[in-house]
N, C-alpha and C positions, 0 to 999 in steps of 0.2 A: 419213555421213562418219566419225563417231566410231567406229562399229563397224568400219570398214575399218582405222582407225589402231590399234584394240585388237587386231585379228587380226595385223597386222604386228608389233606389239610382242610378242605371244604367240609368234609364229614365231621372232622374234629371240631371245627368252628361251630357247626350247626349243633352238635352234641353239647358242647360247652355253653353255648347260648341258651339252649333248652334247659340245661341244669341250672344255670344262673337265674332264668325266669322262674323256675320252680322254687328255688331257694328264696328269691325275693317275695314270691307269693306266700310262702310259709311264714316269713318274717312279718309281713303285713297282717296275715291272719292272726298270728300270735299277739301282735300289738293291739289289734282291734278287739280280740277276745279278752285280753287283759283289761283293756279300758272298759269294756261292757261289764265285766265281772265287778270291777271296783265301783262302778256306778250303781250296780244292782243291790249292793249290800244294804240291808235294813239296819241302820245303826240305832243304838239306844238314844232316846230323846227325840227321835224322828217320828212322824206320823206312820202308823201301821198301814200298809197298803190294803185297800178294801178288796174283798173277794166274795164270791157266792158259790157254794158247793152243795151238792145233794147230800142229804142225810142218809146214812147207810140203813138199809132195810125199810125205807119209807117209799111210798109211791110218788116220787117226784118232789117231796118236800125239801126245800132248800133253806140254808141259813147263810145270811150275809153278815159280814163283820159290822157293816154300817147299821144293821138292825139292832145291834147290841150297844149302841152309843149310850153312855151314862153308866155302863157296867164295867167292872174289871174283866178282862178276858185273858185266859191262858190258852195258847194255841200250841199243841204238842204234835210234832210230825213223827210218825212211827210206822212200823210194819210188823207183821207177825213173825217174820224170820229174824227180827232183831232181839237178841237175848236181853240186853239192857232195857229195852222197851217193855218186855214182859215183866221185868223186875219192878218198874216204877208204876205200872198200871194199877196194881192194888192200892198204892198210896193215893193216887188220884181219886180212885173210887171211894176210898175211906173218907177223904176230905170234901168230896163233891157236895153231899147234902148240906153240910154246915155252911160252906162258902156260897152255895147257890142262894141260900136264904139271906146271906149278907150282900148279895148283888154281884157275885163273881160267877162267870160262866167258863166252864172248861170245855174246850173243843179239841178233839183228837182227829187230826187229819191223817187218814190212812193212805199209804203209798203202795199197798199190795195191788196185784192185778187180778187175783182170784177171789171172788166173793165167798165161795164155800169155806175157804181157809179162815177168812175174817169172821164169818158166822160162827164157826166152831170156837174160835178164840174168844169172841164176845160171850158165848154161852158158858164156856169154861170159867171165865173170870167174872161173870155177872155184871158187866159194865152197864151203867145207867146214864152216863153223860153222853152227849151227842158225838157220834163218830161220823166224820165227813169223808166222802170219797173224792180223792184227787187223782182220778184215773189217768189223765194225760200229763200230770205233773205241773200244771199251770201255776198253782199256788206255791208249790215247792220252789219253782223257778223265780216267782215274784219275790219270795222271801230269801232267795239265794241259799237254800238249805243244802248243806253238804252231808256230813255224817249224821246219822240218826241214833238215838233220839235227839231232837233239836226242839227247844221250847222257847216261845216268846211270851212274855208277860206284858200285857197292854193295859194302860191306865184307863179310867173311865172317860178321860178326854181323848182317847185314841192314840196316845203316844207309846212307843216301845220303852218300857221301863227297864227290862232285862232280857237278854238273850243267853240261854244256857245250852251248850252243846254237850251231850252226854247225859247219863242217867242222873236223876234227882233222888236224894234221900227224902224220907218223910219230913224231917226237920227243915231241910232247905226248901222243899216244896211249900210247906206251910208258911215259911218266912216270906217267900216271894208272893204267895197269895195274899198275905197280910198287906204287903206293899201296894197291891192293886185293888184292895177292897175300898169301895166308895165310902166317903164319910157320910154319916147319917145326921 
C-alpha cells in the first residue's frame, strides 16, 4: 500500500514540475516578446528603417527607401481585403501627380499574397504610384505595423514625421504630404 502511495506522489510531483516548467517558459516568452515589440516600434522623430522591395508588375525592378533620400516619402501599408484601404486609395491617386512634382513619393506596400487580386484592384482604381510587394512581411515587421491601413510620413532627411493608423481623409492626407514636402 505504501508503495502505491509513493508512486502516486512521484507522478504528481513530476506532473506539477512539468506544469511549472511550462508556465515559467510561457512567462519568459511573454516578457521577451513584449520587450522585442517595444524595441521595434518606429517612433515619430526617429530615422525610418531602410528597406528594398520589388515593384509590383515589374520584372525585378526594386525600390529602396534610401534611393529616395532628399524626397518626402509616404509609405502606406495596405491590402485589397481592407475596406478602409480601398477608400483612401483614390485620395492618394488624386494627390500623387501634384506632390510627385514637388518632390514627394508615395509608396504603397501591399500585404496581399495573391498577385491576381492586386492586379484587378490596380486596374479598377487606375493606380499610378509605385505598389511594392512585401510578400513575407519583412518591411511590415520592421515598421511594427499592426492594423491596416497604416501610413508613415517621412521627411526628406529620412525621419518619421507622422505615423497614422487607420484611413486618411483627403484633407488629412494633403496636410501630411505638405509637412514632408522638401523646401525649394
